[in-house]
Each structure stands twice: as C-alpha cells, then as structure tokens.
N, C-alpha and C positions, 0 to 999 in steps of 0.2 A: 582597352576599348570599353566605353560605357555601354549600358544596354541601349540607351538612346542612339548612340553612334552606330551600334551594330544594326539596329532596326533601320536606320537611314541607309546603311550599306546594303542590307538584304531585305528589301521591302516585302518580298514574297519568298516564303520558305515552304516547300512541299516535302513532307516526310512520310515515306512508305504508304502512299495513297493507293487505295484500291476501291473499285466500285463494281457491283454486280447488279444485273437486271433480271427479273423474271419475265420470260417470254413464253409463247405457245409451244416452243421447242425445248423448253426447260430453262435452267438458270445459266446466264451468260456472264462471263467475267470480262468487262470492258477495259478495266485498268487493273494492274497488279504491281505492287512494289515500286511505285513511281516516287523518286526522291531527287530534288534539285533545288538550288537557291538562285534567285535572280537579283542582281544588284540594282541600286537606285539609278534612275535616268538612263537605263540601258534599253536597247532594242533587241528583243529575243524572238526568234521564229520557232514555232513548233512544226516540224516537217515529218511527213510520213504517209503511208498509203491509206486508202479509205478503210475505215474500221479499226484504226490503230488507237483511237481514243483522244485525238487532238482536241476536237471540239468539246468532248466530254470533260477533259481536264480544264479547258477554259471556263466551262460552265460551273465547275466545282469552285474555281477561284472566284467566280462572279457571284457565288451563293445561289445559283440557279439549280444546282444539284448538290446533294449531300453525300460524301463518300461513305462507303460501308467499312472502310479500314483506313488507318492513318489520319493525318491532320494537315491542314493548310493554315499558314499564318500570313496575313496581309497587313503590312505596316505595323506589325506587332499585335494585330487584332485578329479576331475570327473573320472569315469572309462576310458573315452577316453584319458584324459591326462596321466593317469597311464599306459595305454596300449602303447601310442606313446612314452612315456619315458622309455619303456621296464622295468617297475617295476613289470609286471605280466608275469608269465610262466603258460602254460596250458599243461596238459597231458590228452589225451583222452583214451577211452577203447581200441580203435584200435591204435596200435603204429604208423601207417601211415608213415613208413620209405620208402624212395625212393629206389626201388630194385636195381638200378644200382650204387648206392653210398655205399661205405663201411661204417662201423660203425662210424669212425672218421669224415668222410665227412658228414654223416647225422647229427652228433652232432653239427658241425660247420655251418650247413646250415643257421640258423637264422642270423648269423653274415655276411655270404656271401650275403644274400638277403638284409639285412639292410645297410651294408657298401660297398657292391660291391666287396669286396675282403676279404680274410682270411690271417692274418699275421702268422708268425712263433709263436708269443706269443699266438695267438688264438688257433693254433694247439696244443700247449703245454697245454693250459687250457683244451682243449677237451680231451687230453690224461689223464689229472688229474681227470676229471670227470668220464671218463670210468673206471679208477681205483677205484674211489669212489663208483661206482655202481657195482663193482665186475667183471669188464670186462677187466682188464689189460691183454695185450697180444692179445686181439681180435680186435684191432683197424682196421685191414684190412679185417675183415670178412664182407661179404655181408649179407643182411637180410635173404636170403634163407639158409645161413649157420648157422643161430642162431635159438635157440628155442624160443617159444612164450614168456617165461619169460625173456630171454636175450634181445629180441626185445623191451620189455617194459622197461628194464633197459637202453637201448640206448635212448628211448624216454624221460625218466626222465633226463638223462644227457643232452639231447638236450634242454629240458625246462630250465635247470639250466645254460646253457652256457652264457646267457645274465645277469647272477647274479640277478635274480628277487628278489624283497623283499617279494612277495606273489606268492605262487605256488598253482594253482587251478587244482584239479585232479578229473576227472569225471569217476568213476568206472574203474580205470585203470587196476585192477586185476580181473574184473568180468568174463572174458572169460578163465581164467587159472584154471588148476586143483587145488584141495585143498592144496596139499603139496607144490606146487610151490607158491601158493597164500600166505600161511603161511610164507614161507621163505622170500618172497618179503616184507611182512608186517614188519618183523624184520629188513630187509635191509633199508626200508623206514624210520623207526624210527631212525636208525643209521645215515642216511643221514640228516634227520631233525636236529638231535643233533649237527652234524658237521656244517651245513650251517646256522642254526638259521633262516631259512626261515619260514614265516608264511604260514601254509598249510591249505587249505580248501578241504576236501575230501568227495566226494559223494559215498555212498554205500547203498546197500539193506541189507547188512549183519549186524545183531545186534552184533555178537561176534567180527567181524572185527572193528566195530566202537568203541567198548569198549577197544579192545587191542591197537588201534592206538591213541586214542584221549585223550586230556585233557578236552574237552567239546564236547557233542553231542547235536546237534540241531534236535529235533524230529519234523517231519512235518506230517501233515494230508492232505488229498486230497479233491478236489471238493468243493470249490477251495483250492489251496495250502495255508496252513497257518502253523505257528509255534505252535505246541501243547505244547511243553515244552523245556527247556534247562537243560541238566543234566551235572553237573561237575563230571569228573571221577578222583577220588582221588586214583590213583595207581602210583607207582614209574615211572618216565619218562623213565628210562632204563629198558625195559621190554623184557623178553625172553618168549618162549612158555610155560614155567612153570607157568607164571602168570595166564594162563587160568585155572589152577587147584585150584586157590585160592577161598575161599568162597566169598570174596569181588567181584571177577570177576563174579561169578555166580549171585550174588545179583544185580549187575548192568544189567546183561543180562535180568534177570527177570523184573526189573524195566522198562527197555526200551520196552520189549515185552508187558508188561501191558499197557504202554502208547500207543503203536501202535495199540493194540487191543481195546483201549478205556475203559480199566478196571479201 
C-alpha cells in the first residue's frame, strides 16, 4: 500500500494523545494515552460519560485545542493544516446562526468570511445543501422563523458548504426532543451516504451511537481514555425499524456494560 492509499484509508490517526489543564483545584488530566485510527468515509461515534474527554478529543482533531502529549494526523496533515485547507467541518450543539441572516446567507457565511465574497455558484451550492438537509423553499427564512431541528439542519448545511472531507459533530441533537432527534438521525445518515464525508459524532446516547455508527469508540473518565472500540455490523441504510432488531438491542447492552464497567 502506498502512502497516499494509506492516508485515504486512515484519514484520522490519533497516537497516544493526552492533554492537561491548569485549574483552580490544580492540574487536571482530561485525556491520557488515546490511540485510534478512523477510516475514510466512515461514521464513528465517541460515546462516554460527562467528563471523559469526548468533546476535548474532537476539539484537538479540529485544531481548537493542542494536545500536551502525542499527535494527531488528519488526511496526512496536522490538524492546523487540515483546518486551514478547509478539510474540516464542525457542527456544535448550538446551531449558532446569525439571527439577522436568512438560512441561505447563514449557510454561505464561511465562504464569505474565507473568500470575502459569495458567488452565484456559491449561492446555488447553498441552495442544493439546504435541499439536501430537507429545507428546500426555506432559503429566505430567518432563524427565528425556524424550529430547533430546522436550525440544526441549517448548521449542518453550513458545515458542508466548504465540502469538507471530515465532519466533526459535537452532540448536535442533544438539545432536541426525542422525536425530532430520531428524525434528524435518519436525515444525517442519508446525508452521510450522499456526501461520503468522514463523520465523527459525539453523543451521550447509547442508542443514538448504535443507530448512526459503523464504529463506536467507548471512553471512560478521570482521565479520559478509550475503554474499547465496537464495530456495529448493521446495514448502512437504516430506518427507525432497525431499533427493533435483536442485534440492535445486543449492541446497546454491550455498550452499556462497557460504560458501566461490567
């Protein structure tokens, strides 16, 4: 296998990563000895209790934090190079839309900030992405005119406007009601299958991680470490009926036992 082929197979390589923070109570180790590789076009969830470093690890990959130990490679580059090359997209729990800009202008905002202007082709790309996330015809709607789920759809379209190779999602559906959350889970899988983007998804929900993922990285806390990595052998094209399968229940039980240290 050539170096180029290996990079394509493993766009994200995390090697013995650790990070510490200075707090008023002293030095805290948030992550220690974290090592894993993620393959191209895969959907991986980071699952674990509060304080296990899931979001911290995501921010290290995104070049929002710098590790104090170990290294991260994204597409064969440093996280900084991947970020500046716009190979990374990020979706937060809060949609963080600008309230005075309509949906389309929020989606194209990264291009305006990066390039100083938005072309007609950019606007058309924005419309296509809004259609992809199920908001065709709502291009002119302000955030105040959209539901919480619709605002998150806009934030996903905004993250995809630069055509990133890796999409990082930090509990994007955590604040939504269960019905909306389940619906957006199905939509996200459809978007992933269309775009072929590598997705890393942070969640507290065991069932959500099983439904969405090809692989679940289970983390433990104090300090944050990888307890286990579980491959999810379910069809990639999943509907809510998958949740009723015995195999689905088996994965939920396996992951719960890992989280509880059974």
